[in-house]
N, C-alpha and C positions, 0 to 999 in steps of 0.2 A: 502494499499499500504506501503510496508515494505522499510526502508530508509539504502543504502546500507551504512555500517560502514568501514571506512578508518581506518584500524590498526594503534595504537601508534607503534612508535617509542622514544626513550631516545635522549635526548639533543645532544651527544655523536652521536648516532646513526644520526641524522640530520643535525650537522656540519659534518659531513663525508660522508654524500648526496651530500651537497651544496658542498666540495669540488672538489668532484669525477666529480661534471659536468660544474664546473670550468677550471680540469685542467688534469681529468681525470687518476692522479698517485694515485696509492694505497697509496703508503711510506706516501705522502704527506697529504692523505684525512687521514692518520692514525695520523700523526704529529699533522693537526689541530683540529682532533676530542680526542684525547690525549689519544689513545690506541695504539695497536701495527698491524702491517701490518697483521700479523696470524688475529686479530679480524676481520678485517676488510673482508678479506677471507672469515673466518668463517659465517658473517651475508652474505654476497654475495650469500653463497652456501648454508647456511641452517635457515636462517632467512627470515620466512615469512613476517613479517612486512617489514623489512629491504627490500627486496626483491620487495616486491610493492612500497615502496617511491621511490626506484631507478628508477623502470622501468617508475612510474608516471612521474617523474622527467627528465626522457630521452623522455618520451610524449610528455611532456610538451616544453622542448627545444625543439626539432623536430617540432613542432606546429608551436614555433615561429620563427626557421628559415623558415618554410615553407609562411609564412606570408611576411617574408623578401623577399625571391625569388620571390612570387608571385608580389610582389609591383616592385619587380627591370624587371619585366621581360617584361614589355612595351618598359622600356630604353633597354631593351639587343635587342631585335624585333629590335626596331627602329635601333639599331647601326648596326644590321646585314644587313636591308633594306636598310640604309643609303651606306654600303660598296659595297653591291652588285650592286646597282646604280649607283656608284658614279664611272666615267669614269675616272678619274685619279687616283683611285688608281690602284695598280698592279693587275696585273691577278692572281696573286697568293691568295692574299685579297680576292678576288671578287669569287676566286673557293671555298675558305676557307668557307667563309660566305654560298655562297650555299651547300656543304658537309654539314654544321653545320646543315642550315636550311633543308634538305631534311632528313637527320639521325634524327634531332627529332621528323618534323612529322610522320616519318616512327615509330619511338618507340611510342609516342604519338598515334596514330593508333593502334598497338598493346597492347598496354594498356587499349585502350576502347573496344578493340575487346576481350579481355581478364577479362574486366571487366563485361561485356555481358554475356560472356559464363558462368562464376561463376557466376551471377545472374540467367542464368536458369538453371543451375544444382542445385542451391541451392530452387530454387522453386519446381524442379520436387522430390528429395529430401522433402520437406515441405511436397507437397503432398500426395507423397508413406508412409510419415509418418503418417501424415492425418486419410489415408485408413486404415492404419494397427491398428490403434486408433480405429476407428468404427467400 
């Protein structure tokens, strides 16, 4: 079994990636890394190892944010439910809570449906590719 090798980046590139993750400002990342702004742009456009490291850092950041949002999901749902149920809340607040809940439910249903359709298409493509190889 072959192990996936992660391309190496220089310490300056590592500092630039870390800086881009904390403030997304190329000029600041260049200062932190001790290089020019043009160098950062060159790395971003032509250096595959840097691109890979930046993409990996972005993926890790998004994964962390996703975990945080999932943990907040229960609180958000409870808040919406309380607002919707609380007769002392303004009718505007209750209508807004209902709108948010319904809108998110429809979005979730659409995402689930798309995921199912994509999975079926991928399976069909895999089956077709398998038949043509035999």
